SEZAVEX-182233 format. One record per atom (N, C-alpha, C, O): residue number from 1; x, y, z; residue in three letters; chain. Coordinates in Angstrom, 3 decimals. Last residue first. Layout:
@resi NUM | c1 X | c2 Y | c3 Z | resn ALA | chain A $
...
! end
This chain:
@resi 72 | c1 27.143 | c2 3.678 | c3 105.224 | resn PRO | chain A $
@resi 72 | c1 26.913 | c2 3.088 | c3 106.558 | resn PRO | chain A $
@resi 72 | c1 28.067 | c2 3.317 | c3 107.489 | resn PRO | chain A $
@resi 72 | c1 28.026 | c2 2.884 | c3 108.641 | resn PRO | chain A $
@resi 71 | c1 26.594 | c2 6.712 | c3 103.447 | resn ARG | chain A $
@resi 71 | c1 27.414 | c2 5.520 | c3 103.686 | resn ARG | chain A $
@resi 71 | c1 27.155 | c2 4.988 | c3 105.083 | resn ARG | chain A $
@resi 71 | c1 26.967 | c2 5.762 | c3 106.021 | resn ARG | chain A $
@resi 70 | c1 24.082 | c2 7.910 | c3 101.369 | resn ARG | chain A $
@resi 70 | c1 24.653 | c2 7.877 | c3 102.719 | resn ARG | chain A $
@resi 70 | c1 25.414 | c2 6.584 | c3 102.917 | resn ARG | chain A $
@resi 70 | c1 24.928 | c2 5.501 | c3 102.592 | resn ARG | chain A $
@resi 69 | c1 24.269 | c2 9.676 | c3 98.377 | resn ALA | chain A $
@resi 69 | c1 24.073 | c2 8.393 | c3 99.037 | resn ALA | chain A $
@resi 69 | c1 24.765 | c2 8.424 | c3 100.401 | resn ALA | chain A $
@resi 69 | c1 25.888 | c2 8.908 | c3 100.540 | resn ALA | chain A $
@resi 68 | c1 22.821 | c2 12.923 | c3 98.182 | resn ARG | chain A $
@resi 68 | c1 23.973 | c2 12.036 | c3 98.129 | resn ARG | chain A $
@resi 68 | c1 23.668 | c2 10.746 | c3 98.857 | resn ARG | chain A $
@resi 68 | c1 22.910 | c2 10.723 | c3 99.827 | resn ARG | chain A $
@resi 67 | c1 19.836 | c2 13.585 | c3 96.353 | resn THR | chain A $
@resi 67 | c1 20.637 | c2 13.624 | c3 97.576 | resn THR | chain A $
@resi 67 | c1 21.811 | c2 12.689 | c3 97.411 | resn THR | chain A $
@resi 67 | c1 21.783 | c2 11.773 | c3 96.590 | resn THR | chain A $
@resi 66 | c1 17.440 | c2 15.079 | c3 94.642 | resn GLU | chain A $
@resi 66 | c1 18.769 | c2 14.523 | c3 94.422 | resn GLU | chain A $
@resi 66 | c1 19.585 | c2 14.673 | c3 95.696 | resn GLU | chain A $
@resi 66 | c1 19.975 | c2 15.781 | c3 96.062 | resn GLU | chain A $
@resi 65 | c1 15.227 | c2 16.372 | c3 95.592 | resn THR | chain A $
@resi 65 | c1 15.101 | c2 14.955 | c3 95.285 | resn THR | chain A $
@resi 65 | c1 16.449 | c2 14.298 | c3 95.048 | resn THR | chain A $
@resi 65 | c1 16.589 | c2 13.089 | c3 95.233 | resn THR | chain A $
@resi 64 | c1 16.550 | c2 18.591 | c3 98.135 | resn GLY | chain A $
@resi 64 | c1 15.717 | c2 18.246 | c3 96.988 | resn GLY | chain A $
@resi 64 | c1 15.685 | c2 16.747 | c3 96.751 | resn GLY | chain A $
@resi 64 | c1 16.073 | c2 15.958 | c3 97.613 | resn GLY | chain A $
@resi 63 | c1 17.962 | c2 19.869 | c3 100.120 | resn GLY | chain A $
@resi 63 | c1 17.108 | c2 18.746 | c3 100.481 | resn GLY | chain A $
@resi 63 | c1 16.173 | c2 18.334 | c3 99.367 | resn GLY | chain A $
@resi 63 | c1 15.104 | c2 17.782 | c3 99.630 | resn GLY | chain A $
@resi 62 | c1 17.821 | c2 23.015 | c3 98.637 | resn VAL | chain A $
@resi 62 | c1 18.437 | c2 22.202 | c3 99.679 | resn VAL | chain A $
@resi 62 | c1 17.458 | c2 21.101 | c3 100.053 | resn VAL | chain A $
@resi 62 | c1 16.275 | c2 21.358 | c3 100.275 | resn VAL | chain A $
@resi 61 | c1 17.364 | c2 23.093 | c3 95.092 | resn SER | chain A $
@resi 61 | c1 16.973 | c2 23.475 | c3 96.440 | resn SER | chain A $
@resi 61 | c1 17.632 | c2 22.527 | c3 97.437 | resn SER | chain A $
@resi 61 | c1 17.956 | c2 21.385 | c3 97.111 | resn SER | chain A $
@resi 60 | c1 19.524 | c2 24.086 | c3 92.501 | resn ARG | chain A $
@resi 60 | c1 18.881 | c2 23.004 | c3 93.244 | resn ARG | chain A $
@resi 60 | c1 18.505 | c2 23.516 | c3 94.618 | resn ARG | chain A $
@resi 60 | c1 19.246 | c2 24.284 | c3 95.231 | resn ARG | chain A $
@resi 59 | c1 18.883 | c2 26.594 | c3 90.096 | resn ARG | chain A $
@resi 59 | c1 19.585 | c2 26.122 | c3 91.291 | resn ARG | chain A $
@resi 59 | c1 18.801 | c2 25.007 | c3 91.933 | resn ARG | chain A $
@resi 59 | c1 17.571 | c2 24.991 | c3 91.909 | resn ARG | chain A $
@resi 58 | c1 19.379 | c2 28.294 | c3 87.194 | resn ARG | chain A $
@resi 58 | c1 18.694 | c2 27.146 | c3 87.772 | resn ARG | chain A $
@resi 58 | c1 19.507 | c2 26.636 | c3 88.941 | resn ARG | chain A $
@resi 58 | c1 20.679 | c2 26.289 | c3 88.793 | resn ARG | chain A $
@resi 57 | c1 19.227 | c2 31.824 | c3 86.935 | resn PRO | chain A $
@resi 57 | c1 20.003 | c2 30.599 | c3 87.010 | resn PRO | chain A $
@resi 57 | c1 19.198 | c2 29.495 | c3 87.679 | resn PRO | chain A $
@resi 57 | c1 18.434 | c2 29.740 | c3 88.613 | resn PRO | chain A $
@resi 56 | c1 16.930 | c2 33.393 | c3 84.746 | resn THR | chain A $
@resi 56 | c1 17.370 | c2 33.163 | c3 86.118 | resn THR | chain A $
@resi 56 | c1 18.153 | c2 31.869 | c3 86.159 | resn THR | chain A $
@resi 56 | c1 17.785 | c2 30.906 | c3 85.486 | resn THR | chain A $
@resi 55 | c1 16.637 | c2 35.769 | c3 82.365 | resn VAL | chain A $
@resi 55 | c1 17.059 | c2 34.390 | c3 82.567 | resn VAL | chain A $
@resi 55 | c1 17.566 | c2 34.261 | c3 83.994 | resn VAL | chain A $
@resi 55 | c1 18.514 | c2 34.936 | c3 84.394 | resn VAL | chain A $
@resi 54 | c1 13.939 | c2 37.719 | c3 81.314 | resn PRO | chain A $
@resi 54 | c1 15.075 | c2 37.589 | c3 82.230 | resn PRO | chain A $
@resi 54 | c1 15.382 | c2 36.121 | c3 82.498 | resn PRO | chain A $
@resi 54 | c1 14.489 | c2 35.335 | c3 82.817 | resn PRO | chain A $
@resi 53 | c1 13.338 | c2 37.553 | c3 77.801 | resn ALA | chain A $
@resi 53 | c1 12.847 | c2 37.368 | c3 79.167 | resn ALA | chain A $
@resi 53 | c1 14.051 | c2 37.246 | c3 80.089 | resn ALA | chain A $
@resi 53 | c1 15.085 | c2 36.717 | c3 79.680 | resn ALA | chain A $
@resi 52 | c1 13.765 | c2 39.850 | c3 75.232 | resn ALA | chain A $
@resi 52 | c1 14.358 | c2 38.761 | c3 75.997 | resn ALA | chain A $
@resi 52 | c1 13.774 | c2 38.731 | c3 77.399 | resn ALA | chain A $
@resi 52 | c1 13.722 | c2 39.748 | c3 78.091 | resn ALA | chain A $
@resi 51 | c1 11.419 | c2 40.431 | c3 72.681 | resn PRO | chain A $
@resi 51 | c1 12.080 | c2 40.914 | c3 73.889 | resn PRO | chain A $
@resi 51 | c1 12.552 | c2 39.749 | c3 74.737 | resn PRO | chain A $
@resi 51 | c1 11.823 | c2 38.777 | c3 74.936 | resn PRO | chain A $
@resi 50 | c1 12.355 | c2 39.046 | c3 69.479 | resn ALA | chain A $
@resi 50 | c1 11.410 | c2 39.187 | c3 70.585 | resn ALA | chain A $
@resi 50 | c1 12.138 | c2 39.735 | c3 71.799 | resn ALA | chain A $
@resi 50 | c1 13.344 | c2 39.532 | c3 71.940 | resn ALA | chain A $
@resi 49 | c1 14.315 | c2 38.530 | c3 67.685 | resn GLY | chain A $
@resi 49 | c1 13.740 | c2 39.855 | c3 67.654 | resn GLY | chain A $
@resi 49 | c1 12.724 | c2 40.090 | c3 68.755 | resn GLY | chain A $
@resi 49 | c1 12.273 | c2 41.219 | c3 68.947 | resn GLY | chain A $
@resi 48 | c1 15.762 | c2 36.220 | c3 67.596 | resn SER | chain A $
@resi 48 | c1 14.376 | c2 36.152 | c3 67.143 | resn SER | chain A $
@resi 48 | c1 13.724 | c2 37.521 | c3 67.062 | resn SER | chain A $
@resi 48 | c1 12.677 | c2 37.663 | c3 66.430 | resn SER | chain A $
@resi 47 | c1 18.280 | c2 36.683 | c3 68.666 | resn ASN | chain A $
@resi 47 | c1 18.169 | c2 36.483 | c3 67.222 | resn ASN | chain A $
@resi 47 | c1 16.727 | c2 36.516 | c3 66.730 | resn ASN | chain A $
@resi 47 | c1 16.489 | c2 36.812 | c3 65.559 | resn ASN | chain A $
@resi 46 | c1 17.792 | c2 36.857 | c3 71.408 | resn ASP | chain A $
@resi 46 | c1 18.338 | c2 38.014 | c3 70.704 | resn ASP | chain A $
@resi 46 | c1 18.139 | c2 37.887 | c3 69.195 | resn ASP | chain A $
@resi 46 | c1 17.860 | c2 38.879 | c3 68.522 | resn ASP | chain A $
@resi 45 | c1 16.935 | c2 34.267 | c3 71.945 | resn ALA | chain A $
@resi 45 | c1 16.002 | c2 35.370 | c3 72.162 | resn ALA | chain A $
@resi 45 | c1 16.482 | c2 36.616 | c3 71.422 | resn ALA | chain A $
@resi 45 | c1 15.669 | c2 37.354 | c3 70.867 | resn ALA | chain A $
@resi 44 | c1 19.269 | c2 32.863 | c3 71.385 | resn LEU | chain A $
@resi 44 | c1 18.080 | c2 32.617 | c3 70.575 | resn LEU | chain A $
@resi 44 | c1 17.073 | c2 33.747 | c3 70.739 | resn LEU | chain A $
@resi 44 | c1 16.424 | c2 34.142 | c3 69.770 | resn LEU | chain A $
@resi 43 | c1 20.948 | c2 33.888 | c3 73.404 | resn LEU | chain A $
@resi 43 | c1 21.285 | c2 34.085 | c3 71.992 | resn LEU | chain A $
@resi 43 | c1 20.067 | c2 33.888 | c3 71.097 | resn LEU | chain A $
@resi 43 | c1 19.854 | c2 34.656 | c3 70.159 | resn LEU | chain A $
@resi 42 | c1 19.596 | c2 32.986 | c3 75.705 | resn GLU | chain A $
@resi 42 | c1 19.779 | c2 34.427 | c3 75.474 | resn GLU | chain A $
@resi 42 | c1 20.078 | c2 34.706 | c3 74.003 | resn GLU | chain A $
@resi 42 | c1 19.533 | c2 35.643 | c3 73.420 | resn GLU | chain A $
@resi 41 | c1 19.843 | c2 30.234 | c3 75.375 | resn GLU | chain A $
@resi 41 | c1 18.511 | c2 30.842 | c3 75.395 | resn GLU | chain A $
@resi 41 | c1 18.601 | c2 32.340 | c3 75.121 | resn GLU | chain A $
@resi 41 | c1 17.779 | c2 32.895 | c3 74.392 | resn GLU | chain A $
@resi 40 | c1 22.621 | c2 29.980 | c3 75.587 | resn ALA | chain A $
@resi 40 | c1 21.981 | c2 29.633 | c3 74.319 | resn ALA | chain A $
@resi 40 | c1 20.580 | c2 30.245 | c3 74.249 | resn ALA | chain A $
@resi 40 | c1 20.167 | c2 30.723 | c3 73.192 | resn ALA | chain A $
@resi 39 | c1 22.969 | c2 30.673 | c3 78.274 | resn HIS | chain A $
@resi 39 | c1 23.572 | c2 31.508 | c3 77.226 | resn HIS | chain A $
@resi 39 | c1 22.914 | c2 31.240 | c3 75.876 | resn HIS | chain A $
@resi 39 | c1 22.675 | c2 32.170 | c3 75.106 | resn HIS | chain A $
@resi 38 | c1 21.610 | c2 28.524 | c3 79.430 | resn GLY | chain A $
@resi 38 | c1 21.146 | c2 29.890 | c3 79.651 | resn GLY | chain A $
@resi 38 | c1 21.687 | c2 30.836 | c3 78.603 | resn GLY | chain A $
@resi 38 | c1 20.967 | c2 31.698 | c3 78.099 | resn GLY | chain A $
@resi 37 | c1 23.240 | c2 26.422 | c3 78.659 | resn LEU | chain A $
@resi 37 | c1 21.873 | c2 26.482 | c3 78.141 | resn LEU | chain A $
@resi 37 | c1 21.282 | c2 27.878 | c3 78.325 | resn LEU | chain A $
@resi 37 | c1 20.538 | c2 28.358 | c3 77.469 | resn LEU | chain A $
@resi 36 | c1 25.530 | c2 27.053 | c3 80.159 | resn LEU | chain A $
@resi 36 | c1 25.597 | c2 27.059 | c3 78.690 | resn LEU | chain A $
@resi 36 | c1 24.207 | c2 27.127 | c3 78.065 | resn LEU | chain A $
@resi 36 | c1 24.010 | c2 27.809 | c3 77.059 | resn LEU | chain A $
@resi 35 | c1 24.505 | c2 26.697 | c3 82.741 | resn ARG | chain A $
@resi 35 | c1 25.004 | c2 28.015 | c3 82.336 | resn ARG | chain A $
@resi 35 | c1 25.064 | c2 28.111 | c3 80.808 | resn ARG | chain A $
@resi 35 | c1 24.692 | c2 29.134 | c3 80.234 | resn ARG | chain A $
@resi 34 | c1 23.929 | c2 23.966 | c3 82.665 | resn SER | chain A $
@resi 34 | c1 22.857 | c2 24.928 | c3 82.907 | resn SER | chain A $
@resi 34 | c1 23.272 | c2 26.324 | c3 82.457 | resn SER | chain A $
@resi 34 | c1 22.477 | c2 27.048 | c3 81.858 | resn SER | chain A $
@resi 33 | c1 26.488 | c2 22.923 | c3 82.329 | resn VAL | chain A $
@resi 33 | c1 25.493 | c2 22.718 | c3 81.274 | resn VAL | chain A $
@resi 33 | c1 24.355 | c2 23.718 | c3 81.425 | resn VAL | chain A $
@resi 33 | c1 23.867 | c2 24.260 | c3 80.434 | resn VAL | chain A $
@resi 32 | c1 27.619 | c2 23.736 | c3 84.792 | resn ARG | chain A $
@resi 32 | c1 28.191 | c2 24.187 | c3 83.529 | resn ARG | chain A $
@resi 32 | c1 27.191 | c2 24.057 | c3 82.382 | resn ARG | chain A $
@resi 32 | c1 27.058 | c2 24.965 | c3 81.561 | resn ARG | chain A $
@resi 31 | c1 26.024 | c2 22.402 | c3 86.649 | resn ARG | chain A $
@resi 31 | c1 26.113 | c2 23.864 | c3 86.675 | resn ARG | chain A $
@resi 31 | c1 26.613 | c2 24.398 | c3 85.341 | resn ARG | chain A $
@resi 31 | c1 26.096 | c2 25.388 | c3 84.824 | resn ARG | chain A $
@resi 30 | c1 26.556 | c2 19.750 | c3 85.899 | resn ARG | chain A $
@resi 30 | c1 25.193 | c2 20.269 | c3 85.788 | resn ARG | chain A $
@resi 30 | c1 25.189 | c2 21.794 | c3 85.802 | resn ARG | chain A $
@resi 30 | c1 24.436 | c2 22.417 | c3 85.053 | resn ARG | chain A $
@resi 29 | c1 29.297 | c2 19.626 | c3 86.533 | resn MET | chain A $
@resi 29 | c1 28.870 | c2 19.460 | c3 85.143 | resn MET | chain A $
@resi 29 | c1 27.459 | c2 19.999 | c3 84.948 | resn MET | chain A $
@resi 29 | c1 27.185 | c2 20.642 | c3 83.935 | resn MET | chain A $
@resi 28 | c1 29.212 | c2 19.885 | c3 89.305 | resn GLY | chain A $
@resi 28 | c1 29.902 | c2 20.888 | c3 88.493 | resn GLY | chain A $
@resi 28 | c1 29.475 | c2 20.832 | c3 87.043 | resn GLY | chain A $
@resi 28 | c1 29.310 | c2 21.866 | c3 86.396 | resn GLY | chain A $
@resi 27 | c1 27.843 | c2 17.529 | c3 89.921 | resn ALA | chain A $
@resi 27 | c1 27.265 | c2 18.831 | c3 90.277 | resn ALA | chain A $
@resi 27 | c1 27.909 | c2 19.947 | c3 89.462 | resn ALA | chain A $
@resi 27 | c1 27.221 | c2 20.850 | c3 88.985 | resn ALA | chain A $
@resi 26 | c1 29.637 | c2 15.538 | c3 88.967 | resn GLY | chain A $
@resi 26 | c1 28.294 | c2 15.666 | c3 88.423 | resn GLY | chain A $
@resi 26 | c1 27.679 | c2 17.021 | c3 88.699 | resn GLY | chain A $
@resi 26 | c1 27.057 | c2 17.611 | c3 87.815 | resn GLY | chain A $
@resi 25 | c1 33.026 | c2 16.724 | c3 88.419 | resn SER | chain A $
@resi 25 | c1 31.980 | c2 16.081 | c3 89.204 | resn SER | chain A $
@resi 25 | c1 30.618 | c2 16.322 | c3 88.562 | resn SER | chain A $
@resi 25 | c1 30.468 | c2 17.205 | c3 87.717 | resn SER | chain A $
@resi 24 | c1 35.117 | c2 16.124 | c3 85.530 | resn GLU | chain A $
@resi 24 | c1 34.436 | c2 17.024 | c3 86.449 | resn GLU | chain A $
@resi 24 | c1 33.335 | c2 16.279 | c3 87.200 | resn GLU | chain A $
@resi 24 | c1 32.772 | c2 15.314 | c3 86.683 | resn GLU | chain A $
@resi 23 | c1 36.233 | c2 14.659 | c3 83.519 | resn PRO | chain A $
@resi 23 | c1 36.901 | c2 14.608 | c3 84.819 | resn PRO | chain A $
@resi 23 | c1 36.236 | c2 15.502 | c3 85.864 | resn PRO | chain A $
@resi 23 | c1 36.746 | c2 15.623 | c3 86.978 | resn PRO | chain A $
@resi 22 | c1 33.985 | c2 12.727 | c3 81.519 | resn ALA | chain A $
@resi 22 | c1 34.508 | c2 14.033 | c3 81.905 | resn ALA | chain A $
@resi 22 | c1 35.135 | c2 13.959 | c3 83.296 | resn ALA | chain A $
@resi 22 | c1 34.613 | c2 13.262 | c3 84.167 | resn ALA | chain A $
@resi 21 | c1 32.745 | c2 10.524 | c3 80.492 | resn TYR | chain A $
@resi 21 | c1 34.155 | c2 10.396 | c3 80.845 | resn TYR | chain A $
@resi 21 | c1 34.798 | c2 11.720 | c3 81.250 | resn TYR | chain A $
@resi 21 | c1 36.023 | c2 11.820 | c3 81.316 | resn TYR | chain A $
@resi 20 | c1 30.159 | c2 11.411 | c3 79.954 | resn LEU | chain A $
@resi 20 | c1 30.369 | c2 10.280 | c3 80.869 | resn LEU | chain A $
@resi 20 | c1 31.807 | c2 10.199 | c3 81.351 | resn LEU | chain A $
@resi 20 | c1 32.057 | c2 9.842 | c3 82.503 | resn LEU | chain A $
@resi 19 | c1 30.532 | c2 13.433 | c3 78.069 | resn LEU | chain A $
@resi 19 | c1 29.999 | c2 13.769 | c3 79.390 | resn LEU | chain A $
@resi 19 | c1 30.251 | c2 12.653 | c3 80.400 | resn LEU | chain A $
@resi 19 | c1 30.526 | c2 12.922 | c3 81.569 | resn LEU | chain A $
@resi 18 | c1 31.502 | c2 11.893 | c3 75.933 | resn GLY | chain A $
@resi 18 | c1 32.331 | c2 12.949 | c3 76.500 | resn GLY | chain A $
@resi 18 | c1 31.858 | c2 13.354 | c3 77.887 | resn GLY | chain A $
@resi 18 | c1 32.670 | c2 13.592 | c3 78.780 | resn GLY | chain A $
@resi 17 | c1 29.273 | c2 10.335 | c3 75.398 | resn LEU | chain A $
@resi 17 | c1 30.483 | c2 9.694 | c3 75.903 | resn LEU | chain A $
@resi 17 | c1 31.432 | c2 10.719 | c3 76.521 | resn LEU | chain A $
@resi 17 | c1 32.090 | c2 10.435 | c3 77.522 | resn LEU | chain A $
@resi 16 | c1 27.563 | c2 12.383 | c3 74.454 | resn LEU | chain A $
@resi 16 | c1 27.216 | c2 11.604 | c3 75.655 | resn LEU | chain A $
@resi 16 | c1 28.441 | c2 10.915 | c3 76.247 | resn LEU | chain A $
@resi 16 | c1 28.625 | c2 10.912 | c3 77.465 | resn LEU | chain A $
@resi 15 | c1 28.951 | c2 13.220 | c3 72.171 | resn ALA | chain A $
@resi 15 | c1 28.695 | c2 14.161 | c3 73.259 | resn ALA | chain A $
@resi 15 | c1 28.369 | c2 13.419 | c3 74.551 | resn ALA | chain A $
@resi 15 | c1 28.850 | c2 13.791 | c3 75.621 | resn ALA | chain A $
@resi 14 | c1 28.904 | c2 10.872 | c3 70.639 | resn GLY | chain A $
@resi 14 | c1 30.174 | c2 11.446 | c3 71.072 | resn GLY | chain A $
@resi 14 | c1 30.002 | c2 12.417 | c3 72.221 | resn GLY | chain A $
@resi 14 | c1 30.815 | c2 12.439 | c3 73.146 | resn GLY | chain A $
@resi 13 | c1 26.153 | c2 10.599 | c3 70.177 | resn ALA | chain A $
@resi 13 | c1 26.870 | c2 9.569 | c3 70.930 | resn ALA | chain A $
@resi 13 | c1 28.206 | c2 10.093 | c3 71.443 | resn ALA | chain A $
@resi 13 | c1 28.597 | c2 9.787 | c3 72.569 | resn ALA | chain A $
@resi 12 | c1 25.725 | c2 12.920 | c3 68.646 | resn ILE | chain A $
@resi 12 | c1 25.032 | c2 12.743 | c3 69.930 | resn ILE | chain A $
@resi 12 | c1 25.760 | c2 11.715 | c3 70.783 | resn ILE | chain A $
@resi 12 | c1 25.965 | c2 11.930 | c3 71.977 | resn ILE | chain A $
@resi 11 | c1 27.323 | c2 12.344 | c3 66.432 | resn ALA | chain A $
@resi 11 | c1 27.593 | c2 13.542 | c3 67.237 | resn ALA | chain A $
@resi 11 | c1 26.942 | c2 13.428 | c3 68.607 | resn ALA | chain A $
@resi 11 | c1 27.543 | c2 13.798 | c3 69.615 | resn ALA | chain A $
@resi 10 | c1 26.073 | c2 10.040 | c3 65.456 | resn GLY | chain A $
@resi 10 | c1 27.459 | c2 9.984 | c3 65.911 | resn GLY | chain A $
@resi 10 | c1 27.829 | c2 11.170 | c3 66.783 | resn GLY | chain A $
@resi 10 | c1 28.564 | c2 11.023 | c3 67.759 | resn GLY | chain A $
@resi 9 | c1 23.604 | c2 11.083 | c3 64.693 | resn HIS | chain A $
@resi 9 | c1 23.671 | c2 10.081 | c3 65.767 | resn HIS | chain A $
@resi 9 | c1 25.090 | c2 9.949 | c3 66.314 | resn HIS | chain A $
@resi 9 | c1 25.276 | c2 9.765 | c3 67.517 | resn HIS | chain A $
@resi 8 | c1 24.489 | c2 12.803 | c3 62.616 | resn ARG | chain A $
@resi 8 | c1 23.795 | c2 13.339 | c3 63.790 | resn ARG | chain A $
@resi 8 | c1 23.860 | c2 12.358 | c3 64.962 | resn ARG | chain A $
@resi 8 | c1 24.139 | c2 12.756 | c3 66.093 | resn ARG | chain A $
@resi 7 | c1 25.578 | c2 10.941 | c3 60.820 | resn LEU | chain A $
@resi 7 | c1 26.408 | c2 12.014 | c3 61.356 | resn LEU | chain A $
@resi 7 | c1 25.792 | c2 12.585 | c3 62.638 | resn LEU | chain A $
@resi 7 | c1 26.494 | c2 12.819 | c3 63.622 | resn LEU | chain A $
@resi 6 | c1 23.319 | c2 9.439 | c3 60.218 | resn GLY | chain A $
@resi 6 | c1 24.464 | c2 8.813 | c3 60.863 | resn GLY | chain A $
@resi 6 | c1 25.393 | c2 9.834 | c3 61.499 | resn GLY | chain A $
@resi 6 | c1 25.928 | c2 9.612 | c3 62.585 | resn GLY | chain A $
@resi 5 | c1 21.809 | c2 11.425 | c3 58.939 | resn ARG | chain A $
@resi 5 | c1 21.290 | c2 10.773 | c3 60.140 | resn ARG | chain A $
@resi 5 | c1 22.427 | c2 10.108 | c3 60.913 | resn ARG | chain A $
@resi 5 | c1 22.484 | c2 10.211 | c3 62.138 | resn ARG | chain A $
@resi 4 | c1 23.442 | c2 11.983 | c3 56.753 | resn LEU | chain A $
@resi 4 | c1 23.180 | c2 13.027 | c3 57.738 | resn LEU | chain A $
@resi 4 | c1 22.649 | c2 12.439 | c3 59.049 | resn LEU | chain A $
@resi 4 | c1 23.001 | c2 12.903 | c3 60.133 | resn LEU | chain A $
@resi 3 | c1 23.324 | c2 9.523 | c3 55.396 | resn TYR | chain A $
@resi 3 | c1 24.605 | c2 10.049 | c3 55.867 | resn TYR | chain A $
@resi 3 | c1 24.396 | c2 11.091 | c3 56.965 | resn TYR | chain A $
@resi 3 | c1 25.090 | c2 11.081 | c3 57.981 | resn TYR | chain A $
@resi 2 | c1 20.642 | c2 9.296 | c3 54.730 | resn GLY | chain A $
@resi 2 | c1 21.249 | c2 8.317 | c3 55.622 | resn GLY | chain A $
@resi 2 | c1 22.562 | c2 8.807 | c3 56.213 | resn GLY | chain A $
@resi 2 | c1 22.874 | c2 8.543 | c3 57.375 | resn GLY | chain A $
@resi 1 | c1 20.166 | c2 11.271 | c3 52.872 | resn MET | chain A $
@resi 1 | c1 19.614 | c2 11.429 | c3 54.196 | resn MET | chain A $
@resi 1 | c1 20.253 | c2 10.465 | c3 55.190 | resn MET | chain A $
@resi 1 | c1 20.386 | c2 10.791 | c3 56.369 | resn MET | chain A $
! end
């Protein structure tokens, strides 16, 4: 069990470091991750045999909580 736990923690750490050092902007990365999660939800719904719920893309609203820092 120790080996599998170490393998899992290493995979998580590698994924996080990959996201931190990615050459893509934060907004682009969030869109890409959101799209990939949507595809994963569709695949899981297809595999479970349950009717698939319509997947709507996640979009940020204008003027939401995440705003760009204003420069003086």
